[in-house]
N, C-alpha and C positions, 0 to 999 in steps of 0.2 A: 222525811228522813228520820230514821230511828234515833233515839237518844244516844249520845256518845258519852263514854266514860271519860273522866279527867285524863286517865292514862292514855286512852286512844287519841284524844285531842293533842296531848303533849307529844306523842309519837308522830302524829301527822305533821305537827309544826316542825319537829326535828327533821323529819323526812324532807319537808319543803325546804328548809334551810340547807340541808345537805345537797339537795338537787340544785339549788341556786349556786352553791359553791362549785359543784361539778360543771354547771353551765359556764361559769366564769373561766374555769380551767380549760374547758373544751374550746371556748371562744379564743383564748390566748393561743392554744396549740394550733387551732385552725389558721389563725393569722400568721403564725410562724411557718406553717407548711405552705401557705400561699406565697409568703415572702420568699421562701426557699425555692419554690417552683419558678417564680419570676426571676430569681437569680440564675437558675439553670438555663432559662430561656435567653437571658441577656448573655450569659457565657457562651451559649451555642451560637448566638448571633456574632459574637466576637470571633469565635473559632472559625465560623464560616468565612469571615473576611481575612483570616490569617493567610499569609503567603510564605512565612518562614517556619521556623521550628514551633512545635506545639508541646506544651507541658501540661500534665495533670497531677493532681494531688492524690497520692495513694497512701492511706494510713499515716498521714503526717509527713510523708516524703514526696518531694516533687520529682517526677520522672518525665523524660522525653517520650513522646508517643507520636503516632501519625494523626493527621487531621481527622481522618475517617474514624479511627478508634476513639478519639476524644469526643467527636460528635455522637457516636454510638453510646458511649458512656453517659454523656449528658442526656441523651434521649431516654435511656433506661432509668436514670435518676428522676427525670421529669415524669415518666410514666408511673414510677413507684410513688412519687408525690401525689399524682392524680388519684391513684388507688387509695392512698391513705386519706386524702382530702375527702373523697367520696364516702369512705367508711366512717370517718369522724363526723362528717356532716349528717349522716344518717343517725348516728348515736346522739349527736347534738339535738337533732329534731325530735328524736324519741324522748330525750330528757326534757326538752321544752314542752312537749305534750304532757309529760308527767307533772311538770311544774304547774302548768295551767290547770290540770285536773285537781291537784292538791290545793291550789289557790282557791279554786271554786268551792271545794268541799269546806275548807277552813272558813271562807267568807260566809258560806251558808250557815255553818254552825254558829258563828258569832252573830249573824243577823237574827237567827232564831233564838238567841239568848242562852243557848246550851252551855256556852263556855264561861258563864258568870262565875261558877265555882272553880274554874281552872285558872283564873287570873291571879 
């Protein structure tokens, strides 16, 4: 591996730290989306059992609706969550690969002793 300048090493370390922060953020967002999807599925199960009136929340207001419309709304929200989860999972995996690559490069630099002046 060619000799790295102090600035290049520092930039690589900063990129690595930023990537780790992004990974933490994505992990939290993914968990929130998965939790939200599970909530939609639980709500849909409850609506399916409903025999009386059904209400949904629209922009902070609760309105009466039909069971079918409520189920359709929950299905659409669940599908949107699926799409967002898939997209975010891909981005998360891309970031994880970037983190791994940066980690390997930084480790190699330190093992080879190039970073002695950068400490």
